[in-house]
Residue, then its C-alpha position, 0 to 999 in steps of 0.5 A: m499499499i502507497r499513500a500520496i498527498i494531493d491538493t485539492k485541485t489534484a484530487g478533483s482531476l484524480i476523481g473525474r466526472q462522476g469517478t470516470t478518471i479513478q475508475y480508470i486507474r483502478s481497473q488500467s493498475a489491477s490495484k485499490v485506489q482511494i481518495s480520502d474525503t476532504i477535510p476542512g480548511i485543510d487543502e491535502r487529501i490521501i489517494t491510497v494505491t493497493g496492490n502488487t508492485t506493477g500494479i502500484f507502478r501503473a498506477y503512479s504512472f497515471i497520476s504522474d502523469k495527470l500531474r503533468e496534465i496539470l502543469e501543463a494547464a496551468a503554464a498555458e493559462t498565465p505563462e509569465q506566472t509558471g516557474g520551475i522546469p516544464n513539465q517537471v512532477n513533483l511527489r513527496i512520499l512517505i517513508p517509515d523512519s525505520q525503513a529510512g536507511a534502507i532508502i539511503g543505503k551505505q553511505g548514499a549509495k542506494i539513494k544515488e543508484i536511484r538517482e542515476a536509473t531515473g534521472a529523478t531528484v530524490n531527497l529525504e528529509k531528515d526529521r518526520m512529518p508532524s505527529s507520524s513517523e513517516r518521513a518525506c522523500t521529495i522526487q522530482g523530475s519527469a511524469e516517468a522518472c517519478a513512476q519509475t523511483v516510486f517502483h524503485i523506492a517500493c522493490t526497495m522496502l518490500q526487500v527490508p520491511a518497516t519494523g515497530h509500529t508505523q504511525l501514518y501522517t494524517p493532513g492536518a496533523g501538527a503544524g499545517g501541512y503540504g500541498g496546494r502547490g505546483g499541481g499536486a505533492g506526494h507523499a506515501g505511506y507504506g504498509h501490509q507487505q504481503q498484499m504487493y504479491g498478489h494478482g497473479g502476473y503481468a498479462q492477467q492483470g490485463y491492459q486495456q487498449g486505452y492503456a497505449q492511448q495514456g501513452y503506456p504498455q499495452q499488453g496482448a496487443g499485436y505484440g508481447a502475445g505470451g505476456y509477462a507471466g508471474g509467479a517467479a518466487q521474490g528476489g529470484g530469477s525470472t526470465q520473459q521472451i516477448p516478440v517485437p516487430t521487426d520493423v521497430i526494433g531500432a526504437i529499441i536499440g537506439r544510435g549505437g545501442s544507447k536506448i537498449k543500454e538505458i533499459r538495461q541499467t534502468s531496469g537492473a534486468q539483462v536484455k538480448i535481441a535475437d539476430n534478424i533473420p531474413g524474412q522474419a516479421e519478428r525479433v525476439v527479446t529476452m529479459t532476465g534478472t529479479p520480477q521487479a527488473v523483467q517488470m521494469a525492462y517489459y514497461l521500458i520496451h513497450q513504451r518505445i514499441t508504443e512510441a515507434m508505433q505511434a511515430n511510424a503511424i503519424g508519418n504514414v498520414g496523407q501517403v496513398p495506401 
C-alpha cells in the first residue's frame, strides 16, 4: 500500500467527472485506489494505492501523468507566472522511519543508485512528518521518472520491511502541512507488504486499449503475445521473452545501442535481442533478472514500441495506401 498527499485540485482531476478517471486508473492498474474525504480548511487529501509492485507502478504512472497535465494547463493559462522547469512533476512520498536507512543505503549508495537509474531528483528529509513516524521523500522529474522512482523505492521497501508500529501521517496534523503547489505534491505511507504479491501475472492483470492511448504499454495487443507471466519467487530469477515487430526494433536498440543500454541500466535486467533472420516479421527480446527488473524492462520496451508505432502512424498520414 502506498499513500500520497495531493491537493484538492489534483484530487478532483484524479477522480474525474462522476468518478470516471479514478475508475479507469483502478481497472488499468488492477489496484485498489481510494481518495480520502475533504477536511475543511485543509488543502490536502490522501490517495491510497493498494496492489502489487507492478500495479502500484502503473497507478503512479497515471497519477504522475495527471500531475504533468495539470502543470501544462496552468502554464498555458498563465505563462508569465509559471516557474520552474516545464513538465517537472513533484511527488512527496512517505517512508517509515525504520525503512529510511534502506532507501539511503550505505553512505548514500542506494539513493544515488535510484537517482542515476531514473534521472529524478530524490531527497529524503531528516525530520518526521507532524504527529507521525514517517519521513517525507521528495521526488522531482518527468512523469516517467517519478513513476520509476516510486517503483524502485517500493521494491527496496519490500526487501527491508518496516519494523515496529508506523504512525501514518494525517493531513492537518501538527503545524499545517504541505500541498496546494504546482499541481500536486505527494507522499506515501507503506504497509501490508504481503499485499504486494497478489493479482497473478502481468498478463493476467490485463492492459486495455486505452492504456496504450495514454502513452503506457499495452499488453497483448499485436506484440508480446505471451505477455509477462508472473509467479517467480520474490528475489529469485525470472526470464521472459516477447516478440517485437522488426520495423520498430531500432527504437529499442537506439543509435549505437544507446536505448537498450538505458533500458538495461534503468531496469537492472539483462536484455538481449535475437539476431535478425531475413523474412521474419518479428525478433524475440529476452529479459532476465529479478521479477521487478523484468517488469521494469518490459514496461520500458513496450513504451519504446508504442512511441515508435505512433511515430510511424503520424509519418504515414497522407500517404497513398
